[in-house]
C-alpha positions in Angstrom: 0.8 10.4 -41.6 -2.3 8.3 -42.5 -0.1 6.0 -44.7 2.2 5.3 -41.7 -0.8 4.5 -39.5 -2.2 2.1 -42.2 1.2 0.5 -42.4 1.2 0.1 -38.6 -2.0 -2.1 -38.8 -1.0 -3.8 -42.0 2.3 -4.9 -40.4 0.6 -6.3 -37.4 2.8 -9.4 -37.1 5.7 -8.2 -39.3 8.9 -8.4 -37.2 11.2 -8.3 -40.2 12.2 -5.3 -42.3 12.5 -1.7 -41.1 10.4 1.2 -40.0 11.7 4.7 -40.7 11.9 7.4 -38.0 8.9 9.3 -39.5 6.8 6.1 -39.8 7.5 5.4 -36.1 6.9 8.9 -34.8 3.7 9.4 -36.9 2.2 6.2 -35.4 3.4 7.4 -31.9 1.7 10.7 -32.4 -1.6 9.3 -33.7 -1.8 6.7 -30.8 -1.1 9.5 -28.3 -3.9 11.6 -29.8 -6.3 8.7 -29.7 -5.5 8.1 -26.0 -5.9 11.8 -25.3 -9.3 11.8 -27.0 -10.4 8.8 -24.9 -9.2 10.5 -21.7 -10.9 13.8 -22.5 -14.1 12.4 -23.9 -14.8 9.7 -21.3 -13.0 11.3 -18.4 -14.5 14.7 -19.0 -18.0 13.2 -19.3 -17.4 11.3 -16.1 -16.2 14.3 -14.1 -19.1 16.5 -15.4 -21.6 13.8 -14.6 -20.2 13.3 -11.1 -20.4 16.9 -10.2 -23.7 17.5 -11.9 -25.3 14.7 -9.9 -23.6 15.8 -6.7 -21.9 12.4 -6.3 -18.3 13.6 -6.9 -17.1 11.6 -3.9 -18.4 8.4 -5.3 -17.5 6.5 -8.5 -17.6 8.4 -11.8 -20.2 6.1 -13.2 -20.8 4.4 -16.5 -18.9 6.9 -18.7 -15.7 6.3 -16.8 -16.2 2.5 -17.0 -16.8 2.7 -20.8 -13.8 4.9 -21.2 -11.6 2.5 -19.3 -12.9 -0.4 -21.2 -12.3 1.3 -24.6 -8.8 2.2 -23.6 -8.0 -1.3 -22.4 -9.4 -2.8 -25.6 -7.4 -0.4 -27.8 -4.2 -1.1 -25.8 -4.7 -4.8 -26.2 -5.3 -4.4 -29.9 -2.1 -2.3 -30.3 0.3 -4.3 -28.2 1.6 -6.7 -30.9 1.8 -4.1 -33.7 3.6 -1.7 -31.4 6.2 -4.3 -30.5 6.7 -5.2 -34.1 7.1 -1.4 -34.9 9.7 -1.1 -32.2 11.5 -4.2 -33.6 11.6 -2.7 -37.1 12.6 0.8 -35.9 15.5 -0.7 -33.9 16.6 -2.6 -37.0 16.4 0.6 -39.1 18.6 2.4 -36.6 21.2 -0.4 -36.9 20.5 -1.8 -33.4 19.6 -5.5 -32.8 15.9 -5.6 -32.0 16.6 -7.9 -29.1 18.0 -4.9 -27.4 14.4 -4.1 -26.6 14.6 -6.7 -23.8 17.1 -4.4 -22.1 15.7 -1.0 -23.0 12.0 -1.9 -22.2 12.0 -5.2 -20.4 14.5 -4.4 -17.7 12.8 -1.0 -16.7 9.4 -2.7 -16.7 10.6 -5.5 -14.4 12.4 -3.1 -12.1 9.5 -0.7 -11.8 7.2 -3.6 -10.9 9.6 -4.8 -8.1 9.8 -3.6 -4.6 13.4 -2.3 -5.0 12.4 0.4 -7.5 10.8 2.6 -4.8 13.4 1.8 -2.2 16.6 2.6 -4.0 17.5 5.8 -5.9 20.3 3.9 -7.7 17.7 1.6 -9.3 15.5 4.6 -10.3 18.6 6.2 -11.9 19.4 3.0 -13.7 15.9 2.8 -15.1 16.1 6.4 -16.2 19.4 5.9 -18.0 18.2 2.7 -19.8 15.0 4.6 -20.8 17.1 7.5 -22.2 19.2 5.0 -24.2 16.0 3.5 -25.6 14.7 6.9 -26.6 18.1 7.8 -28.3 17.8 4.6 -30.4 14.3 5.6 -31.5 15.5 9.0 -32.7 18.7 7.8 -34.4 18.7 8.2 -38.2 18.2 5.3 -40.5 21.3 3.2 -41.1 22.7 3.5 -44.6 21.8 0.3 -46.4 24.0 0.6 -49.5 
């Protein structure tokens, strides 16, 4: 688990090679735990502070701002290694890494557009493409013999 997370940071700009399923999912789990800790620690402090001071209807204060800033900084720091991890995982599953443009680029663009909220067909398309992306991530490693 820790080895996979170290490899995640060590391969910051490594878009070649492969990443096994376990390497990918350990990193996914650790990053999810880190975000949960940020949310619970800073969000919890912000909520308790807001109610303790009697200003629940106003901003949550400095704790929330610090929490948001830390989450944003962590997200910025992990963008490139996460993309490279996805590239290597797709390659390990036997799928061209450029397929990421379809499985993650298209849904992101569609969700950001006005048509996503207006048409159920577009929402369904985004769901189907996202499921395909997930299936690729859980596929076993391609035999390299």
